[in-house]
C-alpha beads as a LAMMPS data file, in Angstrom:
LAMMPS data file: protein, C-alpha beads

204 atoms
203 bonds

1 atom types
1 bond types

-500.0 500.0 xlo xhi
-500.0 500.0 ylo yhi
-500.0 500.0 zlo zhi

Masses

1 110.0

Atoms # bond

1 1 1 -337.690 418.654 -457.926
2 1 1 -340.578 416.384 -458.898
3 1 1 -343.777 416.596 -456.854
4 1 1 -344.254 412.825 -457.145
5 1 1 -342.562 410.003 -455.259
6 1 1 -342.894 406.247 -455.715
7 1 1 -343.051 404.541 -452.319
8 1 1 -342.023 400.934 -451.939
9 1 1 -344.619 398.842 -450.125
10 1 1 -342.097 396.147 -449.232
11 1 1 -339.023 398.084 -448.146
12 1 1 -337.452 401.473 -447.483
13 1 1 -338.056 404.528 -449.656
14 1 1 -335.476 407.320 -449.439
15 1 1 -336.841 410.862 -449.290
16 1 1 -335.156 413.794 -451.002
17 1 1 -333.432 416.230 -448.616
18 1 1 -335.813 418.847 -447.268
19 1 1 -338.771 416.473 -447.099
20 1 1 -340.483 414.912 -444.075
21 1 1 -342.747 411.879 -443.946
22 1 1 -345.144 410.348 -441.447
23 1 1 -347.549 407.455 -441.156
24 1 1 -351.029 408.865 -440.579
25 1 1 -353.588 406.853 -438.610
26 1 1 -357.243 407.845 -439.027
27 1 1 -359.844 406.865 -436.437
28 1 1 -363.611 407.258 -436.193
29 1 1 -366.683 406.596 -434.067
30 1 1 -370.359 406.471 -435.018
31 1 1 -371.998 407.042 -431.638
32 1 1 -371.096 408.779 -428.429
33 1 1 -369.095 406.442 -426.157
34 1 1 -369.942 405.926 -422.484
35 1 1 -369.088 408.999 -420.429
36 1 1 -365.849 408.644 -418.489
37 1 1 -365.319 410.628 -415.276
38 1 1 -362.852 413.478 -415.179
39 1 1 -359.614 412.685 -413.328
40 1 1 -359.414 414.295 -409.885
41 1 1 -357.538 417.479 -409.118
42 1 1 -358.222 419.398 -412.324
43 1 1 -359.983 422.445 -410.908
44 1 1 -357.262 424.649 -412.428
45 1 1 -358.232 423.706 -415.999
46 1 1 -360.866 425.532 -418.026
47 1 1 -361.997 425.774 -421.639
48 1 1 -362.442 429.189 -423.235
49 1 1 -363.653 430.013 -426.758
50 1 1 -361.059 431.753 -428.916
51 1 1 -362.420 434.987 -430.357
52 1 1 -363.368 434.889 -434.010
53 1 1 -361.030 437.793 -434.684
54 1 1 -358.208 436.688 -432.370
55 1 1 -355.816 435.327 -434.973
56 1 1 -352.776 436.232 -432.891
57 1 1 -353.906 434.198 -429.897
58 1 1 -354.892 431.217 -432.019
59 1 1 -351.557 431.090 -433.821
60 1 1 -349.641 431.539 -430.561
61 1 1 -351.340 428.480 -429.051
62 1 1 -350.936 426.531 -432.281
63 1 1 -347.218 427.330 -432.393
64 1 1 -346.795 426.429 -428.703
65 1 1 -348.005 422.925 -429.502
66 1 1 -346.788 422.704 -433.084
67 1 1 -343.138 423.322 -432.363
68 1 1 -343.151 420.202 -430.208
69 1 1 -345.164 417.868 -432.453
70 1 1 -344.611 419.207 -435.987
71 1 1 -347.997 420.857 -436.335
72 1 1 -347.463 423.149 -439.300
73 1 1 -350.491 423.088 -441.588
74 1 1 -351.807 426.338 -440.115
75 1 1 -348.373 427.990 -439.918
76 1 1 -347.786 427.740 -443.666
77 1 1 -351.113 429.375 -444.565
78 1 1 -351.470 433.107 -445.270
79 1 1 -352.951 435.007 -442.337
80 1 1 -356.020 435.769 -444.462
81 1 1 -356.815 432.031 -444.635
82 1 1 -356.491 431.688 -440.858
83 1 1 -358.819 434.656 -440.420
84 1 1 -361.351 432.993 -442.727
85 1 1 -361.164 429.746 -440.752
86 1 1 -361.682 431.549 -437.446
87 1 1 -364.674 433.369 -438.909
88 1 1 -366.330 430.149 -440.126
89 1 1 -369.268 429.332 -437.822
90 1 1 -368.956 425.623 -438.673
91 1 1 -365.581 425.427 -436.878
92 1 1 -365.212 425.817 -433.116
93 1 1 -361.983 426.952 -431.470
94 1 1 -361.195 426.662 -427.764
95 1 1 -358.163 427.502 -425.658
96 1 1 -357.336 425.281 -422.709
97 1 1 -356.489 427.468 -419.735
98 1 1 -354.449 426.456 -416.695
99 1 1 -353.432 428.809 -413.912
100 1 1 -354.071 431.851 -416.049
101 1 1 -352.207 430.643 -419.152
102 1 1 -353.167 429.208 -422.541
103 1 1 -351.828 425.653 -422.466
104 1 1 -353.796 423.774 -425.096
105 1 1 -356.058 423.801 -428.112
106 1 1 -359.321 422.127 -429.068
107 1 1 -360.591 422.625 -432.607
108 1 1 -363.793 420.967 -433.829
109 1 1 -364.706 421.074 -437.517
110 1 1 -368.342 420.544 -438.553
111 1 1 -368.098 421.765 -442.150
112 1 1 -369.115 418.348 -443.524
113 1 1 -372.826 417.858 -442.909
114 1 1 -373.499 415.042 -440.436
115 1 1 -369.838 414.735 -439.424
116 1 1 -367.454 416.227 -436.930
117 1 1 -363.676 416.217 -437.065
118 1 1 -361.434 416.541 -434.047
119 1 1 -359.161 418.778 -436.091
120 1 1 -356.663 419.777 -433.393
121 1 1 -356.328 418.487 -429.858
122 1 1 -353.280 419.092 -427.706
123 1 1 -351.727 420.278 -424.469
124 1 1 -348.413 421.925 -423.664
125 1 1 -345.679 419.694 -422.268
126 1 1 -345.745 421.113 -418.758
127 1 1 -349.379 420.106 -418.167
128 1 1 -349.219 416.680 -419.821
129 1 1 -349.530 413.873 -417.274
130 1 1 -351.917 415.735 -414.989
131 1 1 -355.043 414.127 -416.453
132 1 1 -355.733 417.083 -418.725
133 1 1 -355.916 414.904 -421.829
134 1 1 -358.850 412.924 -420.482
135 1 1 -360.460 416.114 -419.162
136 1 1 -360.167 417.727 -422.594
137 1 1 -361.369 414.650 -424.469
138 1 1 -364.462 414.471 -422.278
139 1 1 -365.323 418.007 -423.327
140 1 1 -364.497 417.375 -426.977
141 1 1 -366.808 414.357 -427.082
142 1 1 -369.616 416.193 -425.298
143 1 1 -369.427 419.161 -427.660
144 1 1 -369.178 416.999 -430.774
145 1 1 -372.076 414.705 -429.967
146 1 1 -374.259 417.628 -428.957
147 1 1 -374.301 418.399 -432.699
148 1 1 -376.498 416.557 -435.247
149 1 1 -373.701 414.254 -436.396
150 1 1 -373.478 410.520 -437.030
151 1 1 -369.690 410.310 -437.335
152 1 1 -366.814 411.836 -435.377
153 1 1 -363.264 411.284 -436.559
154 1 1 -359.657 412.254 -435.981
155 1 1 -356.245 411.554 -437.437
156 1 1 -352.828 411.435 -435.827
157 1 1 -349.373 410.602 -437.125
158 1 1 -345.985 409.250 -436.148
159 1 1 -344.650 412.780 -435.602
160 1 1 -347.241 413.295 -432.856
161 1 1 -347.167 411.994 -429.280
162 1 1 -346.485 408.261 -429.464
163 1 1 -349.363 407.553 -427.099
164 1 1 -351.954 409.371 -429.237
165 1 1 -353.377 406.362 -431.157
166 1 1 -353.865 404.356 -427.961
167 1 1 -355.414 407.340 -426.189
168 1 1 -357.905 407.883 -429.005
169 1 1 -358.820 404.199 -429.014
170 1 1 -359.382 404.248 -425.256
171 1 1 -361.658 407.224 -425.870
172 1 1 -363.908 405.224 -428.212
173 1 1 -362.382 405.792 -431.654
174 1 1 -361.572 402.870 -433.958
175 1 1 -358.835 402.834 -436.587
176 1 1 -360.113 402.744 -440.167
177 1 1 -357.197 403.860 -442.358
178 1 1 -353.445 404.385 -442.548
179 1 1 -351.725 406.722 -445.000
180 1 1 -348.265 408.015 -445.827
181 1 1 -347.909 411.794 -445.762
182 1 1 -344.905 413.527 -447.355
183 1 1 -344.352 417.278 -447.256
184 1 1 -341.710 419.995 -447.230
185 1 1 -339.960 420.420 -443.901
186 1 1 -341.528 423.642 -442.541
187 1 1 -338.379 424.450 -440.572
188 1 1 -336.417 424.897 -443.788
189 1 1 -339.100 427.259 -445.089
190 1 1 -338.870 429.488 -442.012
191 1 1 -342.300 428.548 -440.625
192 1 1 -340.850 426.884 -437.508
193 1 1 -337.588 427.165 -435.606
194 1 1 -334.794 424.960 -436.950
195 1 1 -334.317 423.468 -433.472
196 1 1 -338.004 422.582 -433.010
197 1 1 -339.282 418.972 -433.065
198 1 1 -335.900 417.692 -431.893
199 1 1 -336.984 414.041 -432.199
200 1 1 -337.249 414.521 -435.980
201 1 1 -333.923 416.086 -437.093
202 1 1 -333.647 418.382 -440.085
203 1 1 -332.055 416.885 -443.199
204 1 1 -331.407 419.730 -445.619

Bonds

1 1 1 2
2 1 2 3
3 1 3 4
4 1 4 5
5 1 5 6
6 1 6 7
7 1 7 8
8 1 8 9
9 1 9 10
10 1 10 11
11 1 11 12
12 1 12 13
13 1 13 14
14 1 14 15
15 1 15 16
16 1 16 17
17 1 17 18
18 1 18 19
19 1 19 20
20 1 20 21
21 1 21 22
22 1 22 23
23 1 23 24
24 1 24 25
25 1 25 26
26 1 26 27
27 1 27 28
28 1 28 29
29 1 29 30
30 1 30 31
31 1 31 32
32 1 32 33
33 1 33 34
34 1 34 35
35 1 35 36
36 1 36 37
37 1 37 38
38 1 38 39
39 1 39 40
40 1 40 41
41 1 41 42
42 1 42 43
43 1 43 44
44 1 44 45
45 1 45 46
46 1 46 47
47 1 47 48
48 1 48 49
49 1 49 50
50 1 50 51
51 1 51 52
52 1 52 53
53 1 53 54
54 1 54 55
55 1 55 56
56 1 56 57
57 1 57 58
58 1 58 59
59 1 59 60
60 1 60 61
61 1 61 62
62 1 62 63
63 1 63 64
64 1 64 65
65 1 65 66
66 1 66 67
67 1 67 68
68 1 68 69
69 1 69 70
70 1 70 71
71 1 71 72
72 1 72 73
73 1 73 74
74 1 74 75
75 1 75 76
76 1 76 77
77 1 77 78
78 1 78 79
79 1 79 80
80 1 80 81
81 1 81 82
82 1 82 83
83 1 83 84
84 1 84 85
85 1 85 86
86 1 86 87
87 1 87 88
88 1 88 89
89 1 89 90
90 1 90 91
91 1 91 92
92 1 92 93
93 1 93 94
94 1 94 95
95 1 95 96
96 1 96 97
97 1 97 98
98 1 98 99
99 1 99 100
100 1 100 101
101 1 101 102
102 1 102 103
103 1 103 104
104 1 104 105
105 1 105 106
106 1 106 107
107 1 107 108
108 1 108 109
109 1 109 110
110 1 110 111
111 1 111 112
112 1 112 113
113 1 113 114
114 1 114 115
115 1 115 116
116 1 116 117
117 1 117 118
118 1 118 119
119 1 119 120
120 1 120 121
121 1 121 122
122 1 122 123
123 1 123 124
124 1 124 125
125 1 125 126
126 1 126 127
127 1 127 128
128 1 128 129
129 1 129 130
130 1 130 131
131 1 131 132
132 1 132 133
133 1 133 134
134 1 134 135
135 1 135 136
136 1 136 137
137 1 137 138
138 1 138 139
139 1 139 140
140 1 140 141
141 1 141 142
142 1 142 143
143 1 143 144
144 1 144 145
145 1 145 146
146 1 146 147
147 1 147 148
148 1 148 149
149 1 149 150
150 1 150 151
151 1 151 152
152 1 152 153
153 1 153 154
154 1 154 155
155 1 155 156
156 1 156 157
157 1 157 158
158 1 158 159
159 1 159 160
160 1 160 161
161 1 161 162
162 1 162 163
163 1 163 164
164 1 164 165
165 1 165 166
166 1 166 167
167 1 167 168
168 1 168 169
169 1 169 170
170 1 170 171
171 1 171 172
172 1 172 173
173 1 173 174
174 1 174 175
175 1 175 176
176 1 176 177
177 1 177 178
178 1 178 179
179 1 179 180
180 1 180 181
181 1 181 182
182 1 182 183
183 1 183 184
184 1 184 185
185 1 185 186
186 1 186 187
187 1 187 188
188 1 188 189
189 1 189 190
190 1 190 191
191 1 191 192
192 1 192 193
193 1 193 194
194 1 194 195
195 1 195 196
196 1 196 197
197 1 197 198
198 1 198 199
199 1 199 200
200 1 200 201
201 1 201 202
202 1 202 203
203 1 203 204
């Protein structure tokens, strides 16, 4: 199969079986936005650094979120690459804790000098709607802008939560680019369960 695909800009482009596609929206900010208060009733939430050698925990949290929203970029990497990422001091990894369980992930990437990327940001389904998203974003923004950066950015896509772009814009990010991303369906490669991401059916 060819690795190239011509996409029509005025109509529908059929994908070969085994491929997935998404519209990616990239957003950025160039200064810390006004601080927003945490929602009430979130005393049960906490943020805990993930150990630099705790690959198993990191991947477990990533899979918890990824099998709902088609996060797979980490799942298709060799474990050695994940270990190298966790060991990189320019990337920060945090587990969101709620009632004694890991329920979310915050990953901040500062490998580009003067910039920060909100690389991964998510919560498990059973804690969504409790105000945890705003709580977590407040901490992400505080940690990012405590660094010597002049730009903080994030991208989301149409496979993610449909409210993500609006949430990021409410948080102070502004859209600057849209892209089309095409890749192999990770479920057909054995990286995710075949029944995961039910809103995006497998076409083999």
